C-alpha positions, 0 to 999 in steps of 0.5 A: 500500500502506498503512503498516499493510500495510507493517508487517505485511509487515515482521513477516512478512519477519522471521519468514520470515528467522529461522524459514523459516516463513510467518506468517498475517497474519490471525493478527496482531491486537490483544491483549485489553487495550490495555496489552499493545500494539497487535498480537500475533504468536502463536508456536504455529504456528512450534513444529513448524518451529522444534522449540522451545516457542512461548515460546522462539520469542517470546523470539527474535523479540521483539528482531528484530521490534523493529527493524521500521520502525513498531515502537516496542517488541516484548515477548515475553509467553509464547507471544506477541510483543506489538507496540507501534506508534510513537506518531505513526503509530498512528492513521494506520496503523489508520484507513488499514487500516480504510478499505482493508479495511472488512470486505472480503476476497478469501479466497472469490474464485472460489468459488460458494456456494448458500444455501438459506433461507426454504423456506416451505410454500405453505398458509399465511403465513410465521411467526415461525420464517421470520423467523429463517430469512429474516434469518439467510439474508440476512445469511449471503449478505451476509457471504459476498459481502463475502469475495468469493464468488459467492452464489446465494440459493436458495428451495425452496417446498413447493407440492405436499403434502397441506396445499395440497390441503386449502386447495384443497378448502375453497375449492372447497366453500365459496367457489369464486368468492372471491379474496384481493382479494374478501376484502381480505387478502394471498393467503397469508393467504387460503389460510392461512385456508382451511387453518384452516377445513379443520382445524376441519371435519376435527376435527369429522368425525374426532370423529364418525367415531371415535365411530361406529367405536367404537360399532360395535366396530371399535376404539379406536386404532392406525394401522389405526383412524386409516386407517378414521377418515380414510376416514369424513371427507369433507374428508380424502377430498376433499383426497386425491382432489384430490391424486391428480387433480393427480398424474394431470394433471387440468387443472381441478385443475391450473389451480385449484391453480396459481391458488391457488399464485399467490395464496400466492407473491404474498403471500410476495413482499410479506412478502419485500419488506417484510423486504428479502429477495431470491432469485436462484433460486426452486425449487418442489417441484412441479417437482422431486419426481421428480428423485431417483427415478432416482438411488435406483433406480440405487443399488439396481442398484449394490447401494448400496440395497435393495428390500424385499418390498413394493417400498420402497427403503431405505439402511442407514446404521447403520454411520455411527450412523444407521438404515435410511433410506427412499428410496422408498415401496412405491408408488414415490413419493418422500419428502423425502430423495428430492427433496433428493437430486435437487435437490442433484445438479441444483444441482451440475450447474447451479451447479458450487458450491464450498459449499452451505448449507441454513438449516433449523431444528434439528428437521431435524438428522437429515434433513440428516445422512442426506442428506449421508451418502446423497449420499456413498454415491451417489458425490457426493464434493462432499457434504462441502462441504454444510452444514446451518446449524441454528437454534433456536426463537424464543419470545414473552413470554406474552400479548404477541401473539395469532396468527391461528391461535391457535398460530403467530405470522405474520411480518406480525403480528410486523412490525406489532407492532414497528412499532407499538411504534416509533411509540408510542416516537417519540410518547412521546419527542416529548412528553417529551424536550426535547433534540435527540432529542425535537426530531427525534421531534416533526418525525417526529410532525408528518409522518404519511407520514415517521413511518410510513416511519421507524418501518418502517425502525427496526422492521426494523432492530430486528427484524434485530439482535435476531434475529441477535445470538443464536448460530443454535443458541440458543433465545431469546425475542423481546421487541418492546419491548426490541428497539427501545430506544436503549440496551442490546444493540439495533439502534437503539443501534448505529444511534443511535451511527452517527447521533451520528457523522454529526451530529458530522461534520456539525457539523465541516463547519459549523465548517470542520474536516475529519477528518484523522488525520495532524494529531496522535497519539491516545494516550489509552487510550480513543482507543487502545481505539477504534483497536484495536477498529477494527483487528479488524473485518476479522478479525471479518467473515472469521470470521463468514463462515467460520462462517456466523454473523452473531452475531459481527458484532452482538457486535463492533458493540456493543463498538465502540459502547461503546468509542466512547461511552466516548471521546465521553462528557463525563466522558472529557474528550476534546473533539472540536470543542472541542479545538485544531485539529490534535487536533480533526481527528485525533479527527474522523478517529477518528469517521469511522473508527467511522462507516465501520465501523458503516455497513459492519457494519450493511449486513452485517446488512441494516440501514440506517445512519441519519444522524439518529435 
């Protein structure tokens, strides 16, 4: 047991003895300002038990906590007791605690959590929105695993809707012998290009059909007019005929469809591999879309849903602030919520999960409100353990990047753009920087393979950090150039700080000096600030995992980097290798603590922690 844990246990024992109450050790954390002490004990939770105001409880506890071993002074400040740790042991206690916990916890031990994310449509490449979805899902999985959960990474691919049959129709009509290899492009892009070509053909046919129908005096607008227009469009009729043939089991159509889906999935795999995204379970809508139908029909029998005169099935959710929700169409076919009902119930049987998180854009907020409510109405009590992690939109600076379709930016294009910006940055630094960073850039620039590999790693890290630093609900603009800067609120800034720590420790080894926090006390305010920021790390990770929000990790890492760089700055006059041996070893211990936490935090974001930049 570390000395910090002994201190915390001592504080808990005093509270228990005096108030007959338990203190949550996670609630004991550093105050906002270092001058207030090293730890703060909040007394709000004890007010009900003691039947006293929190400030009065703090006044009673302060002298008692001052006698705990390792405490130099305990001061009541309003509803808090601020603890000042004895000068000598502080550094050792904090760094032992950091090394012992390092963001890991056991609060989710024994829990199974599925996280559904990515969920692309199989008629086109993944786009800018999927970048945010993929990176958010991956980091949430890492956070939950760090707290002890068994995480099941799940992907539900929409491979059945009309759009994929539009691509299939276009292929059959225009290039039935061509493959992605023949075209020299990824499979998902190949299919996406077919979909764009179909859309162009569809637009021409619709325009012609509308003009003809209007000339014949049939009508000008409305749902019935739109149906008549579609019926005059060979491309739309053909795609719908293919979908009906697939549903009817036509083997030729099924085989061609499976081949096309294979092309798309191969392209998706390449994108996932480049982004460092993995899944434990990949479901396809084509194998799941019938699952919920039985549950919906049973709900009609049980009086939980109603069947209208046209045979469509609905559930009235108006008492819960929603509206009537369609569960089955009049022809008996499923809608999205039907499928999601069946998938959720099947997952519960397969995984017996304790928690489920769906990472889907904010435009689906209503859908998930309805889904969870319908599941509850169907008697699935575990539905209150399902969560929709909703996220906002990403924009791009005007004119920065053109998409292949003119509307949506492909994920592959975005990654290429960021990587090219990194390469240009390295080449500029190689020409203009005379310092160590410039020397490293020149080494990279002289080795094309190494340059590309390093640029890809930096680009992926820059992209991840920039996307994840925003609260998921927030819309933001992604700036490829700003994301790769070595200063500011960026991933490269955090990675560069980690590299500085590594270089310092490497020089220390050359000088035969080892990190040893026991050698001397670190009492300078800048040293104490770094120590107290380090002490908060485990709590930050726990909160980020609980809220499924990696943005807190990003904010914390930036704060730690700023604190460390203030301590390390020349104007601070706190030399590390140049100090006398005992103080030098103690400060190196602090550097090693920062390096450990930066590496761990970057790992939770899915980023690498480079030794050199």
